N, C-alpha and C positions, 0 to 999 in steps of 0.2 A: 698484460691484456687479461681482462676478466674472463673467467671460465664460463662456458655455456651453462644456463640454468634450466632445470627441469620444470616444465609446466604441465598441469593437469587441467582438463576442460570437460565440463558437463556437455554431453551431446545428446541428440535425439536418437533413440534406438527404434522407436515405432510410434505411429499415431494411435490415439484412442479417442473415438468420437463420443462414446457414452460410457459412463462409469468413472470411477476414480483412478487417476494415474498412479502407478506404482513404480518401484525401482526397475521393473522389467521394461518400462518405456524409455529408460535413459541409460546411457553408458558413460564411462570415463575414458577419455583419450589422453595419451601422454605424448609430449613433444619436447623439443629443446628450443631455447631462446638464446640467441647470441647478443649480449649487451653491446657489442661493437656495431651492431646493425641499427642502432637507434638513429633515425634520420634527423637532419636539422629541423628544428621546430617541433620535434617529437619528445616522447617520454617513454621510459621503461617503468612499469608499475608492478608492484607486488600486492595482490589482493589479500586482505586479512579476514574479511567477512563477505559472504554472499547473502543476498536477500532471497526469500521465497514468498511470492505474492500471488493472490488468487488470479489476477489478470493474465498471468503466464500460462494459465490453462489453455488459452487460445493457441499457444505455440505447439501443442501436440494434438491438434484437431485438423482434419482435412480441409474444413471450411472455417474461416475466421469469423466467430459470431459477432465481432464488433463491426466488421466491414461487410460481411456477407459474401466476400470473395474467397478464392482458394488461398490456402496457407502458402506464404512465400518461402517457407522453410521446407526441408525434406529430411528424411532420416539420414543421419550422419552429420548434419549441420550442428553447430554449437547452439546451446541455449543462451539467450541474452537476457540481461536484467540489471538490477541495481546491485552495486557492490561498493565497498569502501576499502581503502588501503593506503599505501604510501608510495612516494616516488623514489625509485632506486637510482635512476639516471635522468637528468633533465637537459634537453637541448632546446627548451621552449621558454620564451620570455614570460616572466611572471610566475614560473614554477622553479622550485629548488629541490635538491636532493633532501629527502626526509619529510617533505610536505605531506600532510594527510589530506585525503580527498575522497569525495563520493563521485560515482559516475554510473552511466548506463552503458554497459559493454558486454562482450561475451563473458560467460562464466569460466574464465581462465585464471589460474592462480598467479601466473606471471605472463605479461604481455607487453608488446611494443605498441604504442599509440602514435599514429602519424599526426602531423599538424592539421591535416584535413579532418580526421576523426575528432581531434581535439576541438576544432572549430564547429563541427556539425553536431556532435553528440552532446549529451548533458554531463557537464562536469561542475563540481562546486568544491571550493577549498574549505577544509575543516581545520586547518592549522590555526591555532589560537582560540578555537571554539571549544575543543574537547581534547583531552590527552589520548595517547594511543591506546591505553587500556580501556577506554570508553568508546572505541571506534565503532562499536555496534550502533551507537546512537546516530551515526552517519547514514545508516540505511533505515533508521526509524524516525524518531521525532525530528532529526535534522536531515532527513532524506525524503524519499518519495511519500511515505505515510504522513509525515508532518506537513509537507508542502501541499498534499492533497487535502488534508484537514483545513489548512489555511485558505486554499483557493475556494473550496466549497463553502466554507463558513464566511470568510471575510469578503470574498468577491461575488459569490452567487447568492447566498441566503441573506447576508447583511442583517444580522439580528438586531433587534431593539430591546432595551432593558424590559424585563417583565414578560417577554414573549415565551411561548412554549415550543420546544424543539423535540422531535422524535427522531432517534437515530437507530438504524438497524446495524447488526454486526457490532454491538456496543462493547463487546469484550475483545475485539480485534485491535490491530495496530492503528487503523484510521479512526474507527468509531469511538474508541476510548479517548483519543485526543480531542475529537470533535465535542464530545460531551463535557470534558473538563474545561475546554476553552469557552464553550457557551456559558458555563456556570461562572467561571472565574473572571473572564474578560468582559462578557456581555450581560451578566446577571440574569440569565434566562432560567426558566424551569426546564429540566431535561428528563426525558423518558427514553429508556433504552430497551432494545430487544436483543436477547442472547439465548443460548441453548443450555438448559438445565438449571436446577436450583442453586448449585455452587456458583455458577457464573452470575446468576441473578444477584446473589448475596454480595459477590465481589464487586460487581459494577456499582452497587450502592455504597458499599463500605470503603472501597479503595479509590474509586473514580469519582465518587460524590454525586452520582445521579440521584434525582429525586424519586424516581420510580423505575422499575425494570420489569419486563414481561418475558416469561419463558415461552419462546415460540414453539417449543416442542409440546407444550400443553395447550397452545393456542395456534393450531396448525391449519386453520382455514381463515379466509378473509373475514367472515362474520365473527369468529371467536377473537381474532385480533382486534377488530373494530370495537367489540364489547370491552376488551381490556383497555384499549385506548380511551374509550368513553369513561371508564371508571377512573383512570389516571388523570384524564383531562376532560372534565364534563363539558366544557365550552369549546372543545376542539383544539387542534394544534395549529400553530402558525407556520411551522417549518418542518420539513422532513429531509433528512440526509440519508440517501438510499445507497446501501452497500449490498443489498440482497436481491431486489427485484421481486417478481412473482406476486403472490398475494399480499406481501408486505407493501408493495407499491400501491396496489388497489385499495387496501385498507387505509393507508395513509392519505391517499388522494381523497377518499370519501370522508375523511375526518378533518380535512383542511377548513380553516376559517376563511372568511373573505380576506383577500390580500395575502393568502398563504403562498409559500414558495417551496418547491422541491428541487434539491440538488441531486442529479443522477450521477452517481460515482461508480457503481458496479452492480453486478447481479449474480452473486456467488451461488444462489439457490438453483441457477439454471446452467452453470458452467459445465456440469457433467452429464447433461441431457440435451435433447433437442429443444432450444428455447421456444417458449410459447408466448405470443404477444399478450401484454396485459390489456385488460378491458377497462377503459375509462370513458367518460362522456366529456369530450373537450368543450361542449357548449356550456358546461357548468362553470368554465373558467372565465367566460366573457363578462358577465355582470358582477362577478365576484372579484375580478382583477387578479386572479391567481396566475402563477407562473411555474413552468417546469423547464429546467435548464441542465444540459449535460456539460461536462467540463473535464479537463485533464490537468495534471499537476505541473506540466513543464514550465509554464509562465512564472510560477512562483520559485522554481528551482533556479531558473536562469537570472531572474532579477527580482527587485522588490525588497521588502523589509523582512521577509520570512526568516532567513537565517539569523539575523541579528536579534529579532524579537524573540524567537523561540529559544535560541541559545541562552538568552538572559533569563527566560522563564525556567530553563533547566538549571542554571546556576543558582537561582533563588529557591530551588526545590518546590516550585509551584505546580509541577506536573508529575503525576505518579506514572512511572514507566514500568510496564511489564514486558518481559522478553522470555521466549522459549528457545533454548539453545540446542543445537545439534553439532556434533564434533566431526570434522573432516569432510572433504568434498564428496567422499563416497556416500555420505549420509544426506546429501542435498535432496535427493528424491524422497527420503523419509520425512524430512522437514516439509517438503512441498505437499506430500500426502496428508500431513497433519492438519493443514489448512481446511481440508474438506471432510475430515473425520472428527473435528472438534477437539483434537488433542493438543491444541496450542492455546495459550493465553497471551494476548498482546502480539508483539512482533516476533516472527520466526527469523532466527539468526543462525546461519551456518558458519562456524569458524573454520577457516581454511588456511590460515597463515600463522606464523609465530609472532607473538607480541613481545 
């Protein structure tokens, strides 16, 4: 009989409605998991990497900014998000011991997954797509960020060759992929927004953007509009929004007829009381413009996302940047880095042995 395993879990210590979350808002709980308790149809998983993503900011607010309703979580509850790891024990059809996978689950290093959770939550198999030492890609280009880039670009914006795309958060996990895909797959002109001269240089040199705007030097709607006008004198055809706020307003007012906006996130407002953006929807009528929100789930569950993106990775056609943090105790540090500009690309927290 297998010995019980020690599990560590990221939990909520306290809510914070304004300001940037720190380690004080989270705690680490320790428990034991008995492999003999894996039910029929279930799995025993070992997490190898946890993701830290901006949308998780809603998990430590009293009111969820996405829904406007009260937070369903309370202090003491586990944080949930995207992770990647491997199967230790399988009693589920289609899964074998040693399989690599990505999933949306509690941030626990070892956990039992019932057949009900396996059916209802997001799981995707990574076996055969990447080796274990590249498991971090399973929460990046082959996980939520990749599927978000895919859904927003392929399904919502639907670029045409020669069109111009503006993407905010261009140095982040999602934005960097959006820009590269628009260039390489759709042959678009790509303009990015990011913070600071170093990231501006990197976005152009490593990710291949045609132009990049330092939002710290263009910190109002009018300044950003002027920079967009310089980079795209005839306007933009598409905007992939990761930031919200004045970025959205400047992009909307820079849209050409037929322009589209994919609303992905609003990190500029996650640490404060969100203020509604100001646009004139009448401007969309005769110009045939479109604004659409979306989530990544449909691409993770089905479609060609994994096969297409894993092939791009194997061919070396996508430049991947990752910022690593070691140990579950540093998950909160990695999460904080998202809001202080201390990360480039995907934030990855290593929590298991490779």
